N, C-alpha and C positions, 0 to 999 in steps of 0.2 A: 817341845821346841821353843827355845827361848832366843829372841833376836837381840843381839848385843849392838847397841848404838855407840859409836865411838866419839871421842872428844871432838873430832873434826866435824861431825854432823851437828853437834850442839852449838859449836862456834859459828857455823854457817847459818843455822837456823836463827840464832840470836842476831847475827849481822843482818839477815833479811828482814827480820822483825823491826830492827832499828831503822833500816833504810825505808821501809814502807811507812813507819811512823813519821820520820822526818819529812817524807814526801808529802803526806797528808797535812802535816802541821805547816809546812811551807806554803802549800796551796791555800790553806785557810788564812795564813798570815798575809799573803798577797791580796786575798779578797778583802780582809779587814782594812788594809791600807787603802785600797781602791774605794771602799765604801766611806772611809773617813775623809778622803779627799773630796768625794761627791757631796758629803754632808757639809763640808766647809764651803764648797761652791754654792750650794743651795742656800746656806745661811746668808752669804753675801748678796745673792739674788733677792732673798726675802727682804733684807735691809733696803736694797735699792727700790723695790716695789713699794715698801712702806713709806719711803721718802717721797716717791711719786704720788702716792695716794694722798699724803699730807699736803703736797703742793696743789694737787688737783682739788682737794677739799677747800683749800683756801681760795683758789680761783673761783670755784663754784659759789662760795659764800659772797665773794666780791661781785660776781656777775648778777646777783640779785638786785643790786643798786643800778638804777638807770644811767647815772653819770659814768660809772665804771664800765658798764656794758657798751655805752656809746664810744668811750675811749678805746676799749679793747677792739671793737669792730673797726674803728678807723685805723688803728695801728696794725692789726693782724690781717684784715681783709680788705684794706684800702677802700673802705666805704665812705661815701660822702652824701651830703644833703643835696636836694635839687638846687640848681643855680648856684652851686658853690664850687670854687676852684680849689683843688688840693694839689700841693706840690710836695713831692717826696724827695727828700734829701738824704742821701746815704753817706 
């Protein structure tokens, strides 16, 4: 008993294999695009945080000096010495 498979069967089988292959490649392509977008966002975020770290490091170095520390406290926290009047003009 020999089973004969016709041309129609092979065309259908080939079409199904191509459809499944394209489906999985398409899903992977969408994933690659999403991951690439996420990587670009994270690189921008990294640059932002590196910039903030540099600014904070500079501020920290400057705060080691008493004159700058006093100026920073007066400007940002509105501190003053005893018996001193401070007027804030904006």
